[in-house]
C-alpha positions as CSV (number, residue, x, y, z in Angstrom):
1,M,193.7,118.3,122.2
2,N,195.6,116.8,119.3
3,D,194.0,118.2,115.9
4,N,194.8,114.8,114.1
5,R,193.3,112.8,116.8
6,N,190.2,114.8,116.4
7,M,190.3,114.4,112.7
8,L,190.5,110.6,113.1
9,L,187.6,110.6,115.4
10,A,185.4,112.7,113.1
11,I,186.3,110.5,110.2
12,V,185.7,107.2,111.9
13,L,182.4,108.6,113.3
14,S,181.5,109.8,110.0
15,A,182.0,106.6,108.2
16,F,180.3,104.7,111.0
17,V,177.2,106.9,111.0
18,L,177.0,107.8,107.2
19,I,177.9,104.7,105.3
20,G,178.5,102.0,107.7
21,W,180.7,98.8,106.9
22,S,179.6,96.5,104.3
23,L,180.3,93.4,106.7
24,L,177.6,94.4,108.9
25,S,174.0,93.6,108.7
26,D,171.7,95.5,106.2
27,K,169.3,95.5,109.1
28,F,171.3,98.2,110.8
29,F,173.1,99.8,107.8
30,P,171.7,101.1,104.4
31,T,171.9,98.9,101.4
32,P,173.9,100.5,98.6
33,P,171.8,101.4,95.2
34,P,172.0,98.6,92.6
35,Q,174.2,99.2,89.7
36,T,172.3,100.5,86.6
37,H,175.3,100.2,84.0
38,K,178.4,98.2,83.8
39,V,181.4,98.3,81.6
40,E,182.1,95.4,78.9
41,N,184.9,95.5,76.3
42,G,185.7,99.0,77.3
43,K,182.2,100.5,76.8
44,V,179.4,101.3,79.1
45,Q,176.3,99.2,79.0
46,P,173.1,99.4,80.7
47,T,172.1,96.5,83.0
48,P,168.8,94.9,82.3
49,A,165.7,96.0,84.7
50,P,165.4,93.9,87.7
51,V,163.2,91.0,87.5
52,T,160.5,90.6,90.4
53,E,158.5,87.6,91.5
54,A,155.1,87.2,89.8
55,G,153.4,87.6,93.1
56,S,150.3,85.7,92.2
57,P,147.5,85.4,94.9
58,K,147.8,82.4,97.1
59,G,145.2,80.3,96.5
60,G,143.7,82.5,93.9
61,P,140.8,81.1,91.8
62,E,142.6,81.9,88.6
63,P,146.2,81.4,87.5
64,L,148.2,84.4,86.3
65,R,147.6,85.5,82.7
66,P,149.7,88.2,80.6
67,R,149.0,91.9,81.3
68,E,147.9,92.8,77.8
69,L,145.4,89.8,77.7
70,V,143.9,90.8,81.0
71,L,143.7,94.5,80.0
72,G,141.9,93.6,76.7
73,E,139.1,91.7,78.3
74,T,137.1,94.5,79.9
75,P,135.9,98.1,78.6
76,R,138.5,100.8,79.8
77,L,138.7,104.5,80.3
78,K,142.0,105.8,78.9
79,I,144.3,108.3,80.9
80,E,146.5,110.6,79.3
81,T,148.6,113.1,81.2
82,P,152.1,114.7,80.8
83,Q,153.2,112.3,83.6
84,L,151.0,109.3,83.2
85,T,149.4,106.9,80.6
86,G,147.3,103.9,81.1
87,S,143.5,103.2,81.8
88,I,140.9,102.8,84.4
89,N,138.9,99.3,84.2
90,L,135.1,100.1,83.7
91,K,134.4,96.7,85.4
92,G,134.8,97.6,89.1
93,A,136.0,101.1,88.4
94,R,139.6,100.1,89.3
95,F,142.8,102.2,88.7
96,D,144.8,99.2,87.5
97,D,146.9,100.4,84.6
98,L,149.2,103.2,85.0
99,D,152.6,103.8,83.7
100,L,155.0,106.9,84.5
101,V,155.9,108.2,81.2
102,T,158.9,110.3,82.4
103,Q,160.5,107.6,84.3
104,R,162.3,104.6,82.6
105,E,163.0,101.2,83.8
106,T,166.9,101.5,83.0
107,I,169.1,104.1,81.6
108,K,168.9,102.5,78.1
109,K,167.3,104.9,75.4
110,D,164.5,102.7,74.4
111,S,163.7,101.3,78.1
112,P,160.0,101.2,78.6
113,P,158.5,103.4,81.3
114,V,158.1,102.4,84.8
115,R,154.8,100.6,85.7
116,L,153.0,101.3,88.6
117,L,149.8,99.7,88.5
118,S,148.6,96.5,87.1
119,P,145.3,94.7,87.0
120,A,144.2,91.8,89.0
121,R,145.1,88.2,88.0
122,A,148.1,89.6,86.1
123,K,151.9,89.7,87.2
124,D,152.7,92.2,90.2
125,S,148.9,93.0,90.5
126,Y,148.4,96.4,92.0
127,F,145.5,98.7,91.9
128,A,143.3,101.3,93.7
129,Q,139.3,101.4,94.0
130,F,136.7,103.8,95.5
131,G,133.2,102.7,96.3
132,W,130.5,102.4,98.9
133,S,129.3,99.7,101.5
134,G,125.9,99.3,102.9
135,Q,123.4,97.2,104.2
136,G,119.9,96.6,102.6
137,V,121.0,98.4,99.4
138,A,122.6,97.2,96.3
139,V,126.1,98.9,96.0
140,P,128.5,98.8,93.1
141,D,131.4,95.9,93.6
142,A,134.4,94.5,91.6
143,N,132.2,93.1,88.8
144,S,129.6,96.2,88.4
145,L,130.0,97.6,84.7
146,W,130.2,101.5,85.0
147,T,129.3,103.9,82.1
148,A,131.9,106.7,81.3
149,S,130.7,110.1,79.9
150,A,133.9,110.3,77.7
151,P,136.5,107.9,76.5
152,T,139.6,109.4,77.8
153,L,140.6,111.0,81.1
154,V,142.9,114.2,80.5
155,P,143.6,117.2,82.8
156,G,140.8,119.8,82.8
157,Q,138.3,117.2,81.5
158,P,136.6,115.4,84.1
159,V,134.7,112.2,83.3
160,T,131.9,110.6,85.2
161,L,131.5,106.9,85.8
162,S,127.7,106.1,86.5
163,W,126.1,102.8,87.8
164,S,122.5,102.3,88.9
165,N,120.9,99.4,91.0
166,P,117.5,98.0,90.5
167,T,116.0,99.9,93.5
168,G,116.5,103.5,92.2
169,Q,120.0,104.5,93.6
170,R,122.5,105.9,91.0
171,F,126.1,105.8,91.9
172,E,128.6,108.2,90.4
173,L,132.4,108.6,90.4
174,I,133.4,112.1,89.1
175,L,137.0,111.7,88.0
176,S,139.6,114.4,87.3
177,V,143.3,114.5,87.1
178,D,146.0,117.1,87.0
179,D,149.3,117.4,85.1
180,G,151.2,115.7,87.9
181,Y,150.2,112.4,89.6
182,M,146.9,113.4,91.6
183,F,143.5,112.0,90.8
184,T,140.4,113.5,92.4
185,V,137.5,111.2,92.9
186,K,134.1,112.8,93.9
187,Q,131.8,109.8,95.3
188,R,128.1,110.9,94.6
189,V,124.9,108.8,95.3
190,V,121.8,110.0,94.0
191,N,118.8,108.3,95.8
192,G,116.0,107.9,93.4
193,G,114.1,105.2,95.4
194,S,111.3,105.5,98.0
195,N,113.2,104.5,101.2
196,A,116.3,106.2,102.8
197,V,119.6,104.2,102.5
198,G,122.6,104.2,104.7
199,L,126.0,104.2,103.2
200,R,129.6,104.3,103.9
201,T,132.3,105.5,101.2
202,Y,135.6,103.5,101.3
203,G,139.0,103.6,99.0
204,L,141.5,100.8,99.0
205,A,144.8,100.2,97.2
206,S,146.0,96.6,97.0
207,R,149.0,95.1,95.9
208,S,149.8,91.3,95.4
209,A,153.7,91.3,96.4
210,K,156.2,93.3,98.3
211,S,158.1,95.9,96.7
212,P,161.4,94.8,95.1
213,D,163.2,97.9,96.9
214,P,164.8,97.0,100.3
215,S,163.4,98.7,103.4
216,T,166.4,99.9,105.6
217,W,166.6,101.9,108.8
218,T,167.7,104.7,106.6
219,N,164.7,104.3,104.0
220,H,161.3,103.0,104.7
221,V,159.8,101.2,102.2
222,G,156.1,99.3,102.4
223,P,153.0,100.6,104.2
224,M,153.0,104.2,104.9
225,S,150.6,106.6,106.3
226,F,150.3,110.1,107.9
227,L,147.2,109.7,110.2
228,A,146.2,111.5,113.4
229,D,148.8,114.2,112.5
230,K,151.8,111.7,112.8
231,A,153.8,110.1,110.0
232,D,154.0,106.4,110.7
233,Y,157.0,104.5,109.4
234,S,156.7,101.7,112.1
235,V,154.2,99.2,110.1
236,D,156.3,97.1,107.5
237,W,155.7,94.1,105.5
238,D,156.5,91.6,108.4
239,T,153.9,93.6,110.6
240,L,151.4,92.5,108.1
241,D,152.6,89.1,107.6
242,E,152.6,88.4,111.4
243,N,149.3,90.2,112.4
244,K,146.3,88.5,110.8
245,A,144.1,91.4,112.1
246,G,146.0,94.0,110.5
247,V,146.5,97.4,112.0
248,T,143.8,100.1,112.2
249,R,144.0,103.9,112.9
250,D,141.3,106.5,113.6
251,S,141.9,109.9,112.0
252,R,140.7,113.0,110.5
253,G,141.8,113.0,107.0
254,G,145.5,112.2,106.5
255,W,146.5,109.7,104.1
256,L,147.9,106.1,103.7
257,G,149.1,103.6,101.1
258,F,152.4,102.0,99.9
259,T,155.6,103.6,99.4
260,D,158.6,102.0,97.1
261,K,162.0,103.7,97.1
262,Y,161.0,106.4,94.3
263,W,157.1,105.6,93.8
264,L,154.1,106.2,96.1
265,T,150.3,105.1,95.8
266,A,148.3,107.0,98.5
267,L,144.7,107.2,99.5
268,I,143.7,110.5,100.5
269,P,140.2,111.0,102.3
270,A,138.8,114.3,102.4
271,D,140.6,116.8,104.7
272,G,139.2,116.7,108.2
273,A,136.7,114.1,107.7
274,P,136.8,111.3,110.3
275,V,137.8,107.8,108.7
276,E,138.8,104.3,110.0
277,A,142.0,103.5,108.0
278,S,143.6,99.9,108.1
279,F,146.7,98.0,106.7
280,R,146.0,94.2,106.3
281,K,147.0,91.1,104.4
282,S,144.4,89.4,102.7
283,E,143.8,85.6,102.7
284,S,144.9,85.6,99.0
285,G,148.4,87.0,100.3
286,A,147.8,90.5,98.9
287,Y,148.6,93.5,101.0
288,Q,145.9,96.1,101.5
289,A,145.4,99.7,102.5
290,D,142.0,101.0,103.0
291,F,139.9,103.6,104.5
292,A,136.2,104.0,105.5
293,G,134.2,107.0,106.0
294,S,131.4,107.7,108.5
295,Q,128.0,106.3,107.9
296,F,125.7,108.6,106.3
297,V,121.9,108.5,105.3
298,A,120.6,109.3,101.7
299,A,117.0,110.3,102.1
300,P,114.6,109.7,98.9
301,G,115.4,112.3,96.3
302,Q,118.5,113.5,98.1
303,A,122.0,113.6,96.4
304,V,125.1,112.9,98.8
305,T,128.6,113.6,97.7
306,S,132.1,113.1,99.3
307,E,135.5,113.7,97.8
308,A,138.8,111.6,97.9
309,R,141.9,111.7,96.1
310,L,144.5,109.2,94.8
311,F,148.3,110.0,94.2
312,A,149.9,107.6,92.1
313,G,153.2,108.5,90.9
314,A,156.8,109.3,91.4
315,K,157.9,111.0,94.8
316,E,159.0,114.2,93.0
317,K,159.5,117.0,95.7
318,K,158.0,119.6,93.6
319,F,154.9,117.8,93.1
320,L,154.8,116.8,96.8
321,D,155.2,120.5,97.9
322,R,152.6,121.4,95.6
323,Y,150.2,119.2,96.8
324,E,150.9,120.1,100.4
325,N,150.3,123.8,99.6
326,E,146.9,122.9,98.3
327,G,146.0,121.1,101.4
328,I,147.2,117.8,101.6
329,T,148.8,117.4,105.1
330,K,152.6,116.2,104.9
331,L,152.4,114.3,101.8
332,S,156.2,115.0,101.5
333,K,156.8,112.8,104.4
334,S,156.5,109.9,102.1
335,I,160.1,110.6,101.2
336,D,162.1,109.2,104.3
337,W,164.2,112.2,104.9
338,G,165.0,110.9,108.5
339,W,165.7,113.2,111.5
340,F,167.7,115.8,109.5
341,E,165.0,116.8,107.2
342,W,165.3,120.4,108.2
343,F,168.8,120.4,106.7
344,M,168.4,118.0,103.8
345,R,165.8,120.0,102.2
346,P,167.9,123.2,101.8
347,I,170.7,121.0,100.5
348,F,168.3,119.3,98.0
349,N,166.8,122.8,96.8
350,L,170.4,124.1,96.3
351,L,171.3,121.0,94.3
352,T,168.2,121.2,92.1
353,W,168.7,125.0,91.5
354,L,172.2,124.2,90.7
355,F,171.2,121.5,88.1
356,S,168.6,124.0,86.6
357,V,171.4,126.4,85.9
358,L,174.2,123.9,84.8
359,G,172.0,121.2,83.3
360,N,174.1,118.4,84.7
361,F,173.8,117.0,88.4
362,G,177.5,116.0,88.3
363,L,178.3,119.6,88.0
364,A,175.8,120.7,90.4
365,I,177.6,118.3,93.0
366,I,181.0,119.9,92.0
367,S,179.4,123.4,92.6
368,L,177.9,122.3,95.9
369,T,181.4,121.1,96.8
370,F,183.0,124.5,96.1
371,I,180.0,126.4,97.9
372,V,180.7,124.2,101.0
373,R,184.5,124.8,101.1
374,L,184.0,128.8,100.5
375,I,181.5,128.6,103.5
376,L,184.0,126.8,105.7
377,F,187.1,128.7,104.7
378,P,186.8,131.0,107.5
379,I,186.8,128.2,110.0
380,A,189.9,126.4,108.1
381,D,191.6,129.7,108.2
382,K,191.1,130.1,112.0
383,Q,192.4,126.5,112.3
384,F,195.6,127.2,110.5
385,K,196.1,130.3,112.4
386,S,195.7,128.2,115.5
387,M,198.2,125.7,114.3
388,A,200.8,128.4,113.7
389,G,199.9,129.7,117.1
390,M,200.5,126.2,118.6
391,R,204.0,126.1,116.7
392,K,205.1,129.3,118.4
393,V,204.3,128.5,121.9
394,Q,205.8,124.9,121.7
395,P,208.8,125.9,123.7
396,K,206.5,127.1,126.6
397,M,204.5,124.0,126.3
398,K,207.6,121.7,126.7
399,A,208.7,123.8,129.5
400,L,205.5,123.3,131.3
401,Q,205.6,119.6,130.5
402,E,208.8,119.3,132.1
403,R,208.0,121.4,135.3
404,Y,204.7,119.5,135.8
405,K,205.5,116.2,134.6
406,D,204.7,114.3,137.8
407,D,201.5,116.4,138.5
408,K,198.9,115.9,135.4
409,P,196.0,117.7,137.0
410,K,198.3,120.9,137.4
411,L,199.9,120.4,133.8
412,Q,196.4,120.5,132.3
413,Q,195.4,123.6,134.2
414,E,198.5,125.3,133.3
415,M,198.2,124.5,129.6
416,L,194.6,125.7,129.6
417,K,195.9,128.9,131.1
418,L,198.5,129.1,128.4
419,Y,195.9,128.5,125.6
420,Q,193.8,131.5,126.9
421,E,196.7,133.7,127.3
422,E,197.8,133.1,123.7
423,K,194.2,132.9,122.2
424,I,194.7,129.4,120.8
425,N,192.0,126.9,120.3
426,P,193.6,123.5,120.2
427,A,190.3,122.0,119.2
428,A,190.0,124.2,116.0
429,G,191.4,121.5,113.8
430,C,188.4,118.9,114.0
431,L,185.5,121.6,113.5
432,P,185.8,122.0,109.7
433,I,185.3,118.1,109.5
434,L,182.5,117.9,111.9
435,L,180.8,120.7,110.2
436,Q,180.8,118.7,107.0
437,I,179.3,115.5,108.3
438,P,175.6,116.7,108.1
439,I,176.4,118.2,104.7
440,F,177.9,114.6,103.5
441,Y,174.9,112.9,105.1
442,A,172.3,115.2,103.6
443,L,173.8,114.6,100.2
444,Y,174.0,110.9,100.6
445,K,170.2,110.8,101.7
446,V,169.4,113.0,98.7
447,L,171.3,110.4,96.3
448,M,169.5,107.6,98.0
449,V,165.8,108.5,98.2
450,S,165.2,111.3,95.7
451,V,163.8,110.4,92.4
452,E,165.1,113.6,90.8
453,M,168.7,112.0,91.2
454,R,167.7,108.7,89.6
455,H,169.6,107.9,86.5
456,Q,171.1,111.2,86.2
457,P,174.2,111.0,84.1
458,F,177.6,112.9,84.5
459,Y,180.3,112.5,81.9
460,L,182.3,109.7,80.2
461,W,181.8,106.3,81.8
462,I,179.3,107.8,84.7
463,K,175.7,107.3,83.5
464,D,173.9,107.3,86.7
465,L,175.2,109.3,89.4
466,S,172.7,107.4,92.0
467,A,174.6,104.0,91.2
468,P,178.0,102.9,92.0
469,D,181.0,103.8,89.6
470,P,181.1,100.7,87.2
471,L,184.6,101.4,85.8
472,T,187.0,99.1,87.7
473,P,190.8,98.2,86.9
474,V,189.9,94.5,88.6
475,N,188.6,93.5,85.1
476,L,190.9,95.6,83.1
477,F,188.0,98.4,82.9
478,G,185.7,96.1,81.2
479,L,188.1,94.5,78.8
480,L,188.1,91.2,80.6
481,P,184.8,89.1,80.3
482,F,183.7,89.0,83.9
483,T,182.1,91.1,86.6
484,P,183.9,91.1,89.8
485,P,181.8,90.7,93.1
486,G,180.6,93.8,94.8
487,F,183.5,93.9,97.5
488,L,186.2,93.9,94.8
489,A,184.6,96.4,92.3
490,I,186.6,99.3,93.0
491,G,185.7,102.0,90.5
492,V,187.9,104.9,89.5
493,L,186.1,107.2,91.7
494,P,186.8,105.4,94.8
495,I,190.4,104.9,94.0
496,L,190.8,108.7,93.4
497,L,189.0,109.2,96.7
498,G,191.5,107.0,98.4
499,I,194.5,108.6,96.7
500,T,193.4,112.1,97.4
501,M,192.6,111.4,101.1
502,W,196.0,109.8,101.4
503,I,197.7,113.1,100.0
504,Q,195.5,115.1,102.2
505,F,196.7,113.0,105.3
506,K,200.3,113.5,103.8
507,L,199.9,117.1,104.3
508,N,198.7,117.0,108.0
509,P,201.3,117.0,110.8
510,Q,202.7,113.6,111.3
511,Q,201.5,111.8,114.5
512,M,204.1,111.4,117.3
513,D,202.1,108.2,118.5
514,P,203.2,105.4,115.9
515,V,200.0,103.5,116.3
516,Q,197.9,106.7,115.2
517,Q,200.4,107.2,112.2
518,Q,199.7,103.6,111.2
519,I,195.8,104.0,111.6
520,F,196.1,107.2,109.4
521,S,198.3,105.5,106.7
522,F,195.4,102.6,106.3
523,M,192.4,104.9,106.5
524,P,192.2,106.2,103.1
525,W,192.5,102.7,101.6
526,I,189.9,101.1,104.0
527,L,187.4,104.2,103.1
528,M,188.2,103.4,99.4
529,F,186.7,99.9,99.9
530,V,183.7,101.1,102.2
531,M,182.8,103.9,99.5
532,A,183.1,101.8,96.3
533,P,179.5,100.2,96.6
534,F,177.9,103.7,97.1
535,A,176.4,106.2,94.7
536,A,179.0,107.8,92.2
537,G,177.7,111.3,93.1
538,L,178.7,110.9,96.8
539,Q,181.9,109.6,95.6
540,L,182.4,112.7,93.3
541,Y,181.5,115.2,96.0
542,W,184.3,113.4,98.5
543,V,186.7,113.5,95.7
544,V,186.4,117.1,94.8
545,S,186.2,118.1,98.5
546,N,189.6,116.2,99.1
547,L,191.1,118.1,96.1
548,L,189.9,121.3,97.5
549,T,191.2,120.6,100.8
550,I,194.8,119.6,99.4
551,A,194.7,123.1,97.7
552,Q,193.5,124.9,100.5
553,Q,196.0,123.5,103.1
554,T,198.9,123.9,100.6
555,W,198.0,127.7,100.3
556,L,197.4,128.2,104.0
557,Y,200.7,126.6,105.0
558,K,202.3,129.2,102.7
559,R,200.3,131.9,104.0
560,Y,201.3,131.4,107.6
561,D,204.7,130.2,106.6
562,M,204.5,126.9,108.1
563,H,206.2,123.5,107.1
564,L,205.2,120.1,107.9
565,S,208.3,119.6,109.9
566,D,207.4,122.6,112.1
567,T,203.8,121.3,112.8
568,H,204.3,118.1,114.9
569,P,202.0,118.3,117.9
570,V,203.2,118.4,121.1
571,K,202.2,115.4,123.2
572,T,200.4,116.2,126.3
């Protein structure tokens, strides 16, 4: 088998599977990450945060109003944690005001924190609520005014919200929060009346608009759940738009909610408790995830307590893993790792460890590249040893070709016998590249879906490794006052990628087939355009990998005393 033909097949397959062609539909290929910075007048400038539609409820009774005005209309319980800030609306006991203090909207230093939850009747309304339903008994609703036992909810200091009805039932929400993104809600009802009451607990999350993040086949965004021991990515916005009845699942425990690219709001019933979980679209146009527990009866003088939790925050792997260890089943499935999760997690763990040591994700990516090349070096060494062996047996191969030129099956049989006698593996050339494909894909997914890589800078003009390289010669590196369209915005890293790949191909034995040689001459520049819209971190990995391959090939040629003129493959 021809080594370069295998290399060509591997590269084409890699490009097709991993990054796709920009000319194909987003339905089948991933959407490149948005640019977070650009170059103007030779200086790197942050781009403004994306503006989303207001998402006002269709047919709602009131028009949208400024968020701060809505927040000031009702009494509130403040939230202050190392990761979160905001408040809980005491009218309705709603989690409807939450900012992620460690995450910023843009890379600008004074950028505001990412806003996750907002109150009803404000722009991009998004909230969660826990309560009870029942017949023949007054239960708290969205207009009920709760009393808080303390003014602020902080880690380690639970706060009790209480509300009583006229017939003697007292309802309590005992709230606590940790140092991450997890709220615990104990729903307690004390029946001080003279009659037994039948109740069901519920939890809901409602958002007025779809996520501004695109949902692709490589990264699910929208309704998300882990119910009945299964992660479900099949329900999306279109499902709820088309199905007025919604989607309902029965489960014991699990969780459900809405996932953005980096953020998650998940309702988590008590582990093992039977629940009826649903996704639906309301008449107002809002999207809702909810669950309802089994009916229970509170006898006179009896207190009944159940527990649920709410995750609201960034999908940071360290927190997701911690919560799984605390008993929340498969919360890490909210990160759409895909089929190769078993391989991506170690790559991610290695990257984050390298980052903790080096303090820069770009240096971590470069170090990962060195580690990969070091691990694959024995295979590359065998490859060149095989190439040297192929060179030595070329006279015998030519003799076999002349002898059996009219008997192709016999020629293949004798060639295979020769390979076995000389201990040569003609397929060794494609193995190093094939082994790099899963590593390349794992890094691609890490850059695309992990919030830990979001807004991570490198050096010089690279201010965000998860965004494309903004420095392009098309506008003279930002000196000309225009931003080129995406397909022409070829950054410095993609150009270096094309150049290094061209050098790498030049170091390989030339093709005897002129058509294949032409393809090889075009491939570096095609991949330069294909890779340009993708994350700078991915481009950095590929450039460094190419440089190491060039150095490795040069050294191995000398080690085995090989010259390019001596390594022309024999046509079979």
